[in-house]
C-alpha positions as CSV (number, residue, x, y, z in Angstrom):
1,X,75.1,47.9,-30.0
2,X,74.8,49.0,-26.4
3,X,77.9,50.1,-24.5
4,X,77.9,46.9,-22.3
5,X,77.9,44.6,-25.3
6,X,80.9,46.5,-26.8
7,X,82.8,46.1,-23.5
8,X,81.9,42.3,-23.4
9,X,83.0,41.9,-27.1
10,X,86.2,43.7,-26.5
11,X,87.1,41.6,-23.4
12,X,86.3,38.4,-25.4
13,X,88.6,39.5,-28.2
14,X,91.4,40.3,-25.8
15,X,91.1,36.9,-24.1
16,X,91.0,35.0,-27.4
17,X,94.0,36.9,-28.6
18,X,95.9,36.1,-25.4
19,X,95.1,32.4,-25.6
20,X,96.2,32.3,-29.2
21,X,99.4,34.0,-28.4
22,X,100.1,31.6,-25.6
23,X,99.4,28.7,-27.8
24,X,101.7,30.0,-30.5
25,X,104.5,30.7,-28.1
26,X,104.4,27.3,-26.5
27,X,104.1,25.5,-29.8
28,X,107.1,27.2,-31.3
29,X,109.3,27.2,-28.2
30,X,112.1,24.8,-27.5
31,X,110.3,23.4,-24.4
32,X,112.6,24.9,-21.8
33,X,111.3,26.8,-18.9
34,X,112.4,30.4,-18.7
35,X,114.4,31.3,-15.6
36,X,115.9,34.4,-14.3
37,X,119.6,35.1,-14.9
38,X,121.5,33.1,-12.4
39,X,120.3,30.2,-10.4
40,X,120.1,29.1,-6.8
41,X,123.0,27.0,-5.5
42,X,122.6,23.3,-5.9
43,X,121.2,21.6,-2.8
44,X,123.5,19.4,-0.9
45,X,123.4,15.7,-1.8
46,X,122.1,13.5,0.9
47,X,124.2,10.9,2.6
48,X,127.5,12.2,1.3
49,X,130.7,11.8,3.3
50,X,130.7,14.7,5.7
51,X,131.7,15.5,9.2
52,X,129.4,13.0,11.0
53,X,131.1,9.8,12.2
54,X,130.2,6.5,10.6
55,X,127.7,4.5,12.7
56,X,129.1,1.4,14.4
57,X,128.6,-1.9,12.7
58,X,126.5,-4.4,14.7
59,X,128.1,-7.5,16.2
60,X,131.7,-6.6,15.3
61,X,134.6,-8.0,17.3
62,X,135.1,-5.7,20.2
63,X,134.9,-5.6,24.0
64,X,131.3,-7.1,24.2
65,X,130.8,-10.9,24.0
66,X,129.3,-12.3,20.8
67,X,125.5,-12.9,21.0
68,X,124.4,-16.5,21.6
69,X,123.2,-18.5,18.6
70,X,119.4,-18.9,18.6
71,X,119.6,-22.8,18.0
């Protein structure tokens, strides 16, 4: 065989072995994603009670007169 065919054959064998190894690892794994040791802090939950004031309720009894009825 020529030198180029040997290189092509070697590359194909390496790729097939890598694909087989990947298939074997994913088939026999527990399905969890591997992560680095330690995780990022949890993101804040939206709309939680915080420092912002509550918005005013519309048409509450206050200093403004009540809106007229449409009919």
